[in-house]
PDB file of N, CA, C and O in Angstrom, chain B, residues numbered from 101:
ATOM      1  N   PHE B 101      90.523  89.651  90.817  1.00  0.00           N
ATOM      2  CA  PHE B 101      91.457  90.190  89.856  1.00  0.00           C
ATOM      3  C   PHE B 101      90.760  90.851  88.690  1.00  0.00           C
ATOM      4  O   PHE B 101      91.423  91.451  87.843  1.00  0.00           O
ATOM      5  N   LEU B 102      89.444  90.761  88.620  1.00  0.00           N
ATOM      6  CA  LEU B 102      88.732  91.397  87.515  1.00  0.00           C
ATOM      7  C   LEU B 102      88.747  92.915  87.616  1.00  0.00           C
ATOM      8  O   LEU B 102      88.601  93.604  86.607  1.00  0.00           O
ATOM      9  N   HIS B 103      88.920  93.436  88.807  1.00  0.00           N
ATOM     10  CA  HIS B 103      88.907  94.882  88.993  1.00  0.00           C
ATOM     11  C   HIS B 103      90.209  95.404  89.573  1.00  0.00           C
ATOM     12  O   HIS B 103      90.239  96.496  90.141  1.00  0.00           O
ATOM     13  N   SER B 104      91.271  94.651  89.440  1.00  0.00           N
ATOM     14  CA  SER B 104      92.552  95.086  89.984  1.00  0.00           C
ATOM     15  C   SER B 104      93.295  95.948  88.974  1.00  0.00           C
ATOM     16  O   SER B 104      92.967  95.986  87.788  1.00  0.00           O
ATOM     17  N   SER B 105      94.298  96.630  89.484  1.00  0.00           N
ATOM     18  CA  SER B 105      95.153  97.454  88.641  1.00  0.00           C
ATOM     19  C   SER B 105      96.582  96.987  88.843  1.00  0.00           C
ATOM     20  O   SER B 105      97.059  96.903  89.975  1.00  0.00           O
ATOM     21  N   THR B 106      97.268  96.682  87.747  1.00  0.00           N
ATOM     22  CA  THR B 106      98.637  96.189  87.816  1.00  0.00           C
ATOM     23  C   THR B 106      99.557  97.157  87.096  1.00  0.00           C
ATOM     24  O   THR B 106      99.261  97.613  85.992  1.00  0.00           O
ATOM     25  N   THR B 107     100.680  97.465  87.739  1.00  0.00           N
ATOM     26  CA  THR B 107     101.663  98.376  87.166  1.00  0.00           C
ATOM     27  C   THR B 107     103.030  97.698  87.157  1.00  0.00           C
ATOM     28  O   THR B 107     103.502  97.207  88.182  1.00  0.00           O
ATOM     29  N   VAL B 108     103.652  97.680  85.987  1.00  0.00           N
ATOM     30  CA  VAL B 108     105.026  97.208  85.841  1.00  0.00           C
ATOM     31  C   VAL B 108     105.829  98.412  85.359  1.00  0.00           C
ATOM     32  O   VAL B 108     105.648  98.875  84.233  1.00  0.00           O
ATOM     33  N   ASN B 109     106.727  98.924  86.228  1.00  0.00           N
ATOM     34  CA  ASN B 109     107.500 100.105  85.852  1.00  0.00           C
ATOM     35  C   ASN B 109     108.932  99.969  86.359  1.00  0.00           C
ATOM     36  O   ASN B 109     109.336  98.884  86.775  1.00  0.00           O
ATOM     37  N   GLN B 110     109.698 101.047  86.330  1.00  0.00           N
ATOM     38  CA  GLN B 110     111.107 100.996  86.713  1.00  0.00           C
ATOM     39  C   GLN B 110     111.302 100.684  88.190  1.00  0.00           C
ATOM     40  O   GLN B 110     112.404 100.303  88.586  1.00  0.00           O
ATOM     41  N   ASN B 111     110.274 100.834  89.018  1.00  0.00           N
ATOM     42  CA  ASN B 111     110.394 100.549  90.449  1.00  0.00           C
ATOM     43  C   ASN B 111     110.137  99.092  90.788  1.00  0.00           C
ATOM     44  O   ASN B 111     110.706  98.570  91.746  1.00  0.00           O
ATOM     45  N   GLY B 112     109.277  98.422  90.007  1.00  0.00           N
ATOM     46  CA  GLY B 112     108.927  97.041  90.280  1.00  0.00           C
ATOM     47  C   GLY B 112     107.529  96.732  89.779  1.00  0.00           C
ATOM     48  O   GLY B 112     107.067  97.307  88.794  1.00  0.00           O
ATOM     49  N   ILE B 113     106.856  95.813  90.473  1.00  0.00           N
ATOM     50  CA  ILE B 113     105.514  95.384  90.093  1.00  0.00           C
ATOM     51  C   ILE B 113     104.563  95.698  91.247  1.00  0.00           C
ATOM     52  O   ILE B 113     104.855  95.390  92.402  1.00  0.00           O
ATOM     53  N   THR B 114     103.440  96.306  90.929  1.00  0.00           N
ATOM     54  CA  THR B 114     102.422  96.642  91.913  1.00  0.00           C
ATOM     55  C   THR B 114     101.079  96.155  91.415  1.00  0.00           C
ATOM     56  O   THR B 114     100.762  96.297  90.234  1.00  0.00           O
ATOM     57  N   GLN B 115     100.276  95.572  92.319  1.00  0.00           N
ATOM     58  CA  GLN B 115      98.924  95.148  91.956  1.00  0.00           C
ATOM     59  C   GLN B 115      97.982  95.475  93.114  1.00  0.00           C
ATOM     60  O   GLN B 115      98.265  95.169  94.272  1.00  0.00           O
ATOM     61  N   THR B 116      96.859  96.102  92.775  1.00  0.00           N
ATOM     62  CA  THR B 116      95.848  96.418  93.781  1.00  0.00           C
ATOM     63  C   THR B 116      94.682  95.467  93.614  1.00  0.00           C
ATOM     64  O   THR B 116      94.344  95.082  92.494  1.00  0.00           O
ATOM     65  N   TRP B 117      94.078  95.096  94.695  1.00  0.00           N
ATOM     66  CA  TRP B 117      92.856  94.292  94.699  1.00  0.00           C
ATOM     67  C   TRP B 117      92.306  94.322  96.101  1.00  0.00           C
ATOM     68  O   TRP B 117      92.109  95.412  96.638  1.00  0.00           O
ATOM     69  N   LEU B 118      92.047  93.200  96.724  1.00  0.00           N
ATOM     70  CA  LEU B 118      91.593  93.206  98.114  1.00  0.00           C
ATOM     71  C   LEU B 118      92.670  93.781  99.027  1.00  0.00           C
ATOM     72  O   LEU B 118      92.375  94.513  99.972  1.00  0.00           O
ATOM     73  N   TYR B 119      93.910  93.442  98.732  1.00  0.00           N
ATOM     74  CA  TYR B 119      95.042  94.052  99.411  1.00  0.00           C
ATOM     75  C   TYR B 119      96.093  94.344  98.356  1.00  0.00           C
ATOM     76  O   TYR B 119      96.194  93.637  97.354  1.00  0.00           O
ATOM     77  N   ASP B 120      96.870  95.385  98.585  1.00  0.00           N
ATOM     78  CA  ASP B 120      97.873  95.815  97.614  1.00  0.00           C
ATOM     79  C   ASP B 120      99.134  94.973  97.750  1.00  0.00           C
ATOM     80  O   ASP B 120      99.576  94.657  98.854  1.00  0.00           O
ATOM     81  N   LYS B 121      99.706  94.615  96.594  1.00  0.00           N
ATOM     82  CA  LYS B 121     100.966  93.871  96.544  1.00  0.00           C
ATOM     83  C   LYS B 121     101.976  94.727  95.789  1.00  0.00           C
ATOM     84  O   LYS B 121     101.666  95.313  94.752  1.00  0.00           O
ATOM     85  N   GLN B 122     103.183  94.787  96.330  1.00  0.00           N
ATOM     86  CA  GLN B 122     104.229  95.541  95.664  1.00  0.00           C
ATOM     87  C   GLN B 122     105.559  94.848  95.895  1.00  0.00           C
ATOM     88  O   GLN B 122     105.896  94.487  97.023  1.00  0.00           O
ATOM     89  N   VAL B 123     106.316  94.666  94.812  1.00  0.00           N
ATOM     90  CA  VAL B 123     107.642  94.057  94.896  1.00  0.00           C
ATOM     91  C   VAL B 123     108.600  94.909  94.075  1.00  0.00           C
ATOM     92  O   VAL B 123     108.358  95.194  92.902  1.00  0.00           O
ATOM     93  N   ALA B 124     109.689  95.307  94.716  1.00  0.00           N
ATOM     94  CA  ALA B 124     110.721  96.092  94.023  1.00  0.00           C
ATOM     95  C   ALA B 124     111.633  95.149  93.245  1.00  0.00           C
ATOM     96  O   ALA B 124     111.827  94.000  93.640  1.00  0.00           O
ATOM     97  N   TRP B 125     112.189  95.634  92.144  1.00  0.00           N
ATOM     98  CA  TRP B 125     113.077  94.808  91.309  1.00  0.00           C
ATOM     99  C   TRP B 125     114.261  94.287  92.118  1.00  0.00           C
ATOM    100  O   TRP B 125     114.697  93.153  91.919  1.00  0.00           O
ATOM    101  N   ALA B 126     114.780  95.100  93.022  1.00  0.00           N
ATOM    102  CA  ALA B 126     115.949  94.693  93.810  1.00  0.00           C
ATOM    103  C   ALA B 126     115.643  93.528  94.751  1.00  0.00           C
ATOM    104  O   ALA B 126     116.558  92.810  95.153  1.00  0.00           O
ATOM    105  N   ASP B 127     114.373  93.329  95.108  1.00  0.00           N
ATOM    106  CA  ASP B 127     113.986  92.270  96.041  1.00  0.00           C
ATOM    107  C   ASP B 127     113.709  90.934  95.361  1.00  0.00           C
ATOM    108  O   ASP B 127     113.626  89.908  96.036  1.00  0.00           O
ATOM    109  N   ILE B 128     113.564  90.927  94.045  1.00  0.00           N
ATOM    110  CA  ILE B 128     113.180  89.708  93.323  1.00  0.00           C
ATOM    111  C   ILE B 128     114.388  88.806  93.120  1.00  0.00           C
ATOM    112  O   ILE B 128     115.420  89.231  92.601  1.00  0.00           O
ATOM    113  N   ARG B 129     114.239  87.541  93.543  1.00  0.00           N
ATOM    114  CA  ARG B 129     115.282  86.536  93.309  1.00  0.00           C
ATOM    115  C   ARG B 129     114.989  85.711  92.068  1.00  0.00           C
ATOM    116  O   ARG B 129     115.909  85.358  91.329  1.00  0.00           O
ATOM    117  N   SER B 130     113.714  85.395  91.827  1.00  0.00           N
ATOM    118  CA  SER B 130     113.333  84.656  90.634  1.00  0.00           C
ATOM    119  C   SER B 130     111.886  84.968  90.297  1.00  0.00           C
ATOM    120  O   SER B 130     111.119  85.424  91.145  1.00  0.00           O
ATOM    121  N   ALA B 131     111.527  84.716  89.048  1.00  0.00           N
ATOM    122  CA  ALA B 131     110.164  84.957  88.577  1.00  0.00           C
ATOM    123  C   ALA B 131     109.813  83.888  87.559  1.00  0.00           C
ATOM    124  O   ALA B 131     110.642  83.498  86.738  1.00  0.00           O
ATOM    125  N   LYS B 132     108.564  83.416  87.623  1.00  0.00           N
ATOM    126  CA  LYS B 132     108.126  82.360  86.721  1.00  0.00           C
ATOM    127  C   LYS B 132     106.642  82.521  86.441  1.00  0.00           C
ATOM    128  O   LYS B 132     105.856  82.829  87.337  1.00  0.00           O
ATOM    129  N   MET B 133     106.274  82.311  85.197  1.00  0.00           N
ATOM    130  CA  MET B 133     104.852  82.337  84.832  1.00  0.00           C
ATOM    131  C   MET B 133     104.289  80.931  84.946  1.00  0.00           C
ATOM    132  O   MET B 133     104.924  79.957  84.539  1.00  0.00           O
ATOM    133  N   ILE B 134     103.085  80.838  85.507  1.00  0.00           N
ATOM    134  CA  ILE B 134     102.412  79.549  85.572  1.00  0.00           C
ATOM    135  C   ILE B 134     100.987  79.718  85.049  1.00  0.00           C
ATOM    136  O   ILE B 134     100.409  80.804  85.115  1.00  0.00           O
ATOM    137  N   GLY B 135     100.451  78.656  84.544  1.00  0.00           N
ATOM    138  CA  GLY B 135      99.080  78.648  84.064  1.00  0.00           C
ATOM    139  C   GLY B 135      98.520  77.245  84.162  1.00  0.00           C
ATOM    140  O   GLY B 135      99.271  76.278  84.287  1.00  0.00           O
ATOM    141  N   ILE B 136      97.230  77.135  84.107  1.00  0.00           N
ATOM    142  CA  ILE B 136      96.575  75.839  84.147  1.00  0.00           C
ATOM    143  C   ILE B 136      96.145  75.509  82.720  1.00  0.00           C
ATOM    144  O   ILE B 136      95.272  76.181  82.171  1.00  0.00           O
ATOM    145  N   PRO B 137      96.742  74.483  82.112  1.00  0.00           N
ATOM    146  CA  PRO B 137      96.387  74.154  80.728  1.00  0.00           C
ATOM    147  C   PRO B 137      94.891  73.889  80.569  1.00  0.00           C
ATOM    148  O   PRO B 137      94.265  73.264  81.425  1.00  0.00           O
ATOM    149  N   TYR B 138      94.343  74.361  79.490  1.00  0.00           N
ATOM    150  CA  TYR B 138      92.938  74.194  79.101  1.00  0.00           C
ATOM    151  C   TYR B 138      91.965  74.956  79.991  1.00  0.00           C
ATOM    152  O   TYR B 138      90.765  74.954  79.716  1.00  0.00           O
ATOM    153  N   LEU B 139      92.441  75.607  81.045  1.00  0.00           N
ATOM    154  CA  LEU B 139      91.544  76.372  81.912  1.00  0.00           C
ATOM    155  C   LEU B 139      91.938  77.843  81.999  1.00  0.00           C
ATOM    156  O   LEU B 139      91.496  78.554  82.902  1.00  0.00           O
ATOM    157  N   SER B 140      92.771  78.301  81.058  1.00  0.00           N
ATOM    158  CA  SER B 140      93.225  79.691  81.118  1.00  0.00           C
ATOM    159  C   SER B 140      92.093  80.685  80.900  1.00  0.00           C
ATOM    160  O   SER B 140      92.234  81.858  81.249  1.00  0.00           O
ATOM    161  N   TRP B 141      90.986  80.251  80.338  1.00  0.00           N
ATOM    162  CA  TRP B 141      89.852  81.156  80.160  1.00  0.00           C
ATOM    163  C   TRP B 141      89.133  81.401  81.488  1.00  0.00           C
ATOM    164  O   TRP B 141      88.407  82.387  81.620  1.00  0.00           O
ATOM    165  N   ILE B 142      89.326  80.513  82.478  1.00  0.00           N
ATOM    166  CA  ILE B 142      88.765  80.707  83.818  1.00  0.00           C
ATOM    167  C   ILE B 142      89.827  81.265  84.756  1.00  0.00           C
ATOM    168  O   ILE B 142      89.589  82.227  85.487  1.00  0.00           O
ATOM    169  N   PHE B 143      90.999  80.647  84.723  1.00  0.00           N
ATOM    170  CA  PHE B 143      92.112  81.032  85.582  1.00  0.00           C
ATOM    171  C   PHE B 143      93.245  81.558  84.717  1.00  0.00           C
ATOM    172  O   PHE B 143      93.996  80.767  84.147  1.00  0.00           O
ATOM    173  N   PRO B 144      93.388  82.871  84.604  1.00  0.00           N
ATOM    174  CA  PRO B 144      94.436  83.419  83.743  1.00  0.00           C
ATOM    175  C   PRO B 144      95.827  83.093  84.285  1.00  0.00           C
ATOM    176  O   PRO B 144      95.985  82.842  85.480  1.00  0.00           O
ATOM    177  N   PRO B 145      96.830  83.095  83.415  1.00  0.00           N
ATOM    178  CA  PRO B 145      98.206  82.846  83.876  1.00  0.00           C
ATOM    179  C   PRO B 145      98.612  83.853  84.947  1.00  0.00           C
ATOM    180  O   PRO B 145      98.089  84.965  85.016  1.00  0.00           O
ATOM    181  N   ARG B 146      99.553  83.431  85.771  1.00  0.00           N
ATOM    182  CA  ARG B 146     100.024  84.255  86.878  1.00  0.00           C
ATOM    183  C   ARG B 146     101.543  84.339  86.845  1.00  0.00           C
ATOM    184  O   ARG B 146     102.224  83.470  86.300  1.00  0.00           O
ATOM    185  N   LEU B 147     102.049  85.399  87.437  1.00  0.00           N
ATOM    186  CA  LEU B 147     103.489  85.551  87.613  1.00  0.00           C
ATOM    187  C   LEU B 147     103.794  85.292  89.081  1.00  0.00           C
ATOM    188  O   LEU B 147     103.272  85.976  89.961  1.00  0.00           O
ATOM    189  N   ILE B 148     104.640  84.303  89.341  1.00  0.00           N
ATOM    190  CA  ILE B 148     105.067  83.981  90.694  1.00  0.00           C
ATOM    191  C   ILE B 148     106.446  84.595  90.890  1.00  0.00           C
ATOM    192  O   ILE B 148     107.373  84.305  90.133  1.00  0.00           O
ATOM    193  N   VAL B 149     106.580  85.437  91.896  1.00  0.00           N
ATOM    194  CA  VAL B 149     107.827  86.140  92.169  1.00  0.00           C
ATOM    195  C   VAL B 149     108.353  85.683  93.523  1.00  0.00           C
ATOM    196  O   VAL B 149     107.632  85.709  94.521  1.00  0.00           O
ATOM    197  N   ARG B 150     109.607  85.268  93.548  1.00  0.00           N
ATOM    198  CA  ARG B 150     110.238  84.847  94.803  1.00  0.00           C
ATOM    199  C   ARG B 150     111.120  85.972  95.319  1.00  0.00           C
ATOM    200  O   ARG B 150     111.989  86.485  94.613  1.00  0.00           O
ATOM    201  N   THR B 151     110.871  86.342  96.576  1.00  0.00           N
ATOM    202  CA  THR B 151     111.662  87.377  97.239  1.00  0.00           C
ATOM    203  C   THR B 151     112.170  86.800  98.541  1.00  0.00           C
ATOM    204  O   THR B 151     111.428  86.745  99.522  1.00  0.00           O
ATOM    205  N   GLY B 152     113.410  86.372  98.574  1.00  0.00           N
ATOM    206  CA  GLY B 152     113.944  85.759  99.781  1.00  0.00           C
ATOM    207  C   GLY B 152     113.234  84.447 100.058  1.00  0.00           C
ATOM    208  O   GLY B 152     113.337  83.509  99.266  1.00  0.00           O
ATOM    209  N   ILE B 153     112.514  84.366 101.172  1.00  0.00           N
ATOM    210  CA  ILE B 153     111.785  83.145 101.514  1.00  0.00           C
ATOM    211  C   ILE B 153     110.294  83.252 101.203  1.00  0.00           C
ATOM    212  O   ILE B 153     109.549  82.295 101.416  1.00  0.00           O
ATOM    213  N   ALA B 154     109.855  84.397 100.706  1.00  0.00           N
ATOM    214  CA  ALA B 154     108.432  84.619 100.422  1.00  0.00           C
ATOM    215  C   ALA B 154     108.154  84.554  98.919  1.00  0.00           C
ATOM    216  O   ALA B 154     109.036  84.780  98.090  1.00  0.00           O
ATOM    217  N   PHE B 155     106.905  84.237  98.601  1.00  0.00           N
ATOM    218  CA  PHE B 155     106.435  84.237  97.222  1.00  0.00           C
ATOM    219  C   PHE B 155     105.277  85.218  97.103  1.00  0.00           C
ATOM    220  O   PHE B 155     104.452  85.328  98.011  1.00  0.00           O
ATOM    221  N   THR B 156     105.218  85.925  95.987  1.00  0.00           N
ATOM    222  CA  THR B 156     104.113  86.824  95.696  1.00  0.00           C
ATOM    223  C   THR B 156     103.549  86.455  94.334  1.00  0.00           C
ATOM    224  O   THR B 156     104.301  86.233  93.386  1.00  0.00           O
ATOM    225  N   THR B 157     102.235  86.390  94.236  1.00  0.00           N
ATOM    226  CA  THR B 157     101.569  86.019  92.989  1.00  0.00           C
ATOM    227  C   THR B 157     100.866  87.235  92.410  1.00  0.00           C
ATOM    228  O   THR B 157     100.110  87.918  93.101  1.00  0.00           O
ATOM    229  N   PHE B 158     101.123  87.498  91.133  1.00  0.00           N
ATOM    230  CA  PHE B 158     100.452  88.575  90.419  1.00  0.00           C
ATOM    231  C   PHE B 158      99.585  87.953  89.339  1.00  0.00           C
ATOM    232  O   PHE B 158     100.070  87.167  88.525  1.00  0.00           O
ATOM    233  N   ASN B 159      98.310  88.299  89.328  1.00  0.00           N
ATOM    234  CA  ASN B 159      97.369  87.759  88.344  1.00  0.00           C
ATOM    235  C   ASN B 159      97.455  88.534  87.041  1.00  0.00           C
ATOM    236  O   ASN B 159      97.516  89.763  87.037  1.00  0.00           O
ATOM    237  N   GLY B 160      97.459  87.802  85.936  1.00  0.00           N
ATOM    238  CA  GLY B 160      97.468  88.424  84.615  1.00  0.00           C
ATOM    239  C   GLY B 160      96.041  88.608  84.137  1.00  0.00           C
ATOM    240  O   GLY B 160      95.220  87.701  84.273  1.00  0.00           O
ATOM    241  N   GLY B 161      95.740  89.754  83.585  1.00  0.00           N
ATOM    242  CA  GLY B 161      94.360  90.024  83.204  1.00  0.00           C
ATOM    243  C   GLY B 161      94.145  90.229  81.718  1.00  0.00           C
ATOM    244  O   GLY B 161      93.085  89.889  81.193  1.00  0.00           O
ATOM    245  N   ASN B 162      95.132  90.779  81.035  1.00  0.00           N
ATOM    246  CA  ASN B 162      94.963  91.007  79.601  1.00  0.00           C
ATOM    247  C   ASN B 162      96.256  90.641  78.871  1.00  0.00           C
ATOM    248  O   ASN B 162      97.279  90.354  79.493  1.00  0.00           O
ATOM    249  N   GLU B 163      96.186  90.659  77.567  1.00  0.00           N
ATOM    250  CA  GLU B 163      97.311  90.218  76.752  1.00  0.00           C
ATOM    251  C   GLU B 163      98.550  91.087  76.953  1.00  0.00           C
ATOM    252  O   GLU B 163      99.663  90.565  77.013  1.00  0.00           O
ATOM    253  N   MET B 164      98.374  92.385  77.057  1.00  0.00           N
ATOM    254  CA  MET B 164      99.505  93.291  77.227  1.00  0.00           C
ATOM    255  C   MET B 164     100.232  93.009  78.554  1.00  0.00           C
ATOM    256  O   MET B 164     101.462  93.037  78.606  1.00  0.00           O
ATOM    257  N   LEU B 165      99.482  92.744  79.605  1.00  0.00           N
ATOM    258  CA  LEU B 165     100.081  92.436  80.899  1.00  0.00           C
ATOM    259  C   LEU B 165     100.787  91.082  80.865  1.00  0.00           C
ATOM    260  O   LEU B 165     101.863  90.929  81.443  1.00  0.00           O
ATOM    261  N   LEU B 166     100.194  90.110  80.200  1.00  0.00           N
ATOM    262  CA  LEU B 166     100.824  88.790  80.091  1.00  0.00           C
ATOM    263  C   LEU B 166     102.135  88.856  79.313  1.00  0.00           C
ATOM    264  O   LEU B 166     103.075  88.123  79.619  1.00  0.00           O
ATOM    265  N   VAL B 167     102.203  89.722  78.320  1.00  0.00           N
ATOM    266  CA  VAL B 167     103.457  89.917  77.569  1.00  0.00           C
ATOM    267  C   VAL B 167     104.528  90.484  78.496  1.00  0.00           C
ATOM    268  O   VAL B 167     105.678  90.045  78.458  1.00  0.00           O
ATOM    269  N   GLU B 168     104.161  91.453  79.323  1.00  0.00           N
ATOM    270  CA  GLU B 168     105.119  92.019  80.277  1.00  0.00           C
ATOM    271  C   GLU B 168     105.558  90.973  81.300  1.00  0.00           C
ATOM    272  O   GLU B 168     106.738  90.903  81.646  1.00  0.00           O
ATOM    273  N   PHE B 169     104.616  90.156  81.788  1.00  0.00           N
ATOM    274  CA  PHE B 169     104.960  89.080  82.710  1.00  0.00           C
ATOM    275  C   PHE B 169     105.932  88.100  82.058  1.00  0.00           C
ATOM    276  O   PHE B 169     106.869  87.636  82.707  1.00  0.00           O
ATOM    277  N   ALA B 170     105.717  87.785  80.792  1.00  0.00           N
ATOM    278  CA  ALA B 170     106.613  86.869  80.073  1.00  0.00           C
ATOM    279  C   ALA B 170     108.013  87.469  79.956  1.00  0.00           C
ATOM    280  O   ALA B 170     109.004  86.750  80.080  1.00  0.00           O
ATOM    281  N   LYS B 171     108.103  88.762  79.722  1.00  0.00           N
ATOM    282  CA  LYS B 171     109.406  89.434  79.640  1.00  0.00           C
ATOM    283  C   LYS B 171     110.138  89.371  80.976  1.00  0.00           C
ATOM    284  O   LYS B 171     111.341  89.114  81.022  1.00  0.00           O
ATOM    285  N   VAL B 172     109.401  89.609  82.068  1.00  0.00           N
ATOM    286  CA  VAL B 172     109.999  89.551  83.406  1.00  0.00           C
ATOM    287  C   VAL B 172     110.484  88.137  83.687  1.00  0.00           C
ATOM    288  O   VAL B 172     111.606  87.942  84.153  1.00  0.00           O
ATOM    289  N   SER B 173     109.648  87.159  83.406  1.00  0.00           N
ATOM    290  CA  SER B 173     110.007  85.763  83.642  1.00  0.00           C
ATOM    291  C   SER B 173     111.241  85.363  82.838  1.00  0.00           C
ATOM    292  O   SER B 173     112.143  84.716  83.371  1.00  0.00           O
ATOM    293  N   LEU B 174     111.288  85.735  81.582  1.00  0.00           N
ATOM    294  CA  LEU B 174     112.428  85.428  80.723  1.00  0.00           C
ATOM    295  C   LEU B 174     113.697  86.109  81.220  1.00  0.00           C
ATOM    296  O   LEU B 174     114.770  85.505  81.213  1.00  0.00           O
ATOM    297  N   ALA B 175     113.582  87.354  81.647  1.00  0.00           N
ATOM    298  CA  ALA B 175     114.754  88.086  82.144  1.00  0.00           C
ATOM    299  C   ALA B 175     115.348  87.403  83.371  1.00  0.00           C
ATOM    300  O   ALA B 175     116.570  87.336  83.505  1.00  0.00           O
ATOM    301  N   TYR B 176     114.511  86.901  84.259  1.00  0.00           N
ATOM    302  CA  TYR B 176     115.038  86.247  85.460  1.00  0.00           C
ATOM    303  C   TYR B 176     115.500  84.821  85.195  1.00  0.00           C
ATOM    304  O   TYR B 176     116.325  84.300  85.946  1.00  0.00           O
ATOM    305  N   GLN B 177     114.994  84.177  84.150  1.00  0.00           N
ATOM    306  CA  GLN B 177     115.510  82.854  83.764  1.00  0.00           C
ATOM    307  C   GLN B 177     116.905  83.012  83.159  1.00  0.00           C
ATOM    308  O   GLN B 177     117.786  82.187  83.404  1.00  0.00           O
ATOM    309  N   MET B 178     117.105  84.063  82.376  1.00  0.00           N
ATOM    310  CA  MET B 178     118.406  84.299  81.752  1.00  0.00           C
ATOM    311  C   MET B 178     119.434  84.733  82.801  1.00  0.00           C
ATOM    312  O   MET B 178     120.632  84.515  82.626  1.00  0.00           O
ATOM    313  N   LYS B 179     118.961  85.347  83.888  1.00  0.00           N
ATOM    314  CA  LYS B 179     119.837  85.842  84.950  1.00  0.00           C
ATOM    315  C   LYS B 179     120.421  84.703  85.774  1.00  0.00           C
ATOM    316  O   LYS B 179     121.534  84.812  86.290  1.00  0.00           O
ATOM    317  N   ALA B 180     119.673  83.610  85.900  1.00  0.00           N
ATOM    318  CA  ALA B 180     120.104  82.485  86.752  1.00  0.00           C
ATOM    319  C   ALA B 180     121.215  81.680  86.148  1.00  0.00           C
ATOM    320  O   ALA B 180     121.674  80.710  86.751  1.00  0.00           O
TER     321      ALA B 180
END
């Protein structure tokens, strides 16, 4: 995730790395941020997105991306 590229736009969330991940907003059922307390400097927080029966994990790399992940997570918590 150190060299990945993450895009959050009107179409959904996309992340490139070893393999590309893409989830459209219409496919997302729920979203939640998770992190490991006291180890966030090694393992950055992640956004877990549920689409039907599958889960997709997006790694957070910088503060601006984590803010966007928090907004997505909050929006789907308020939706439920």
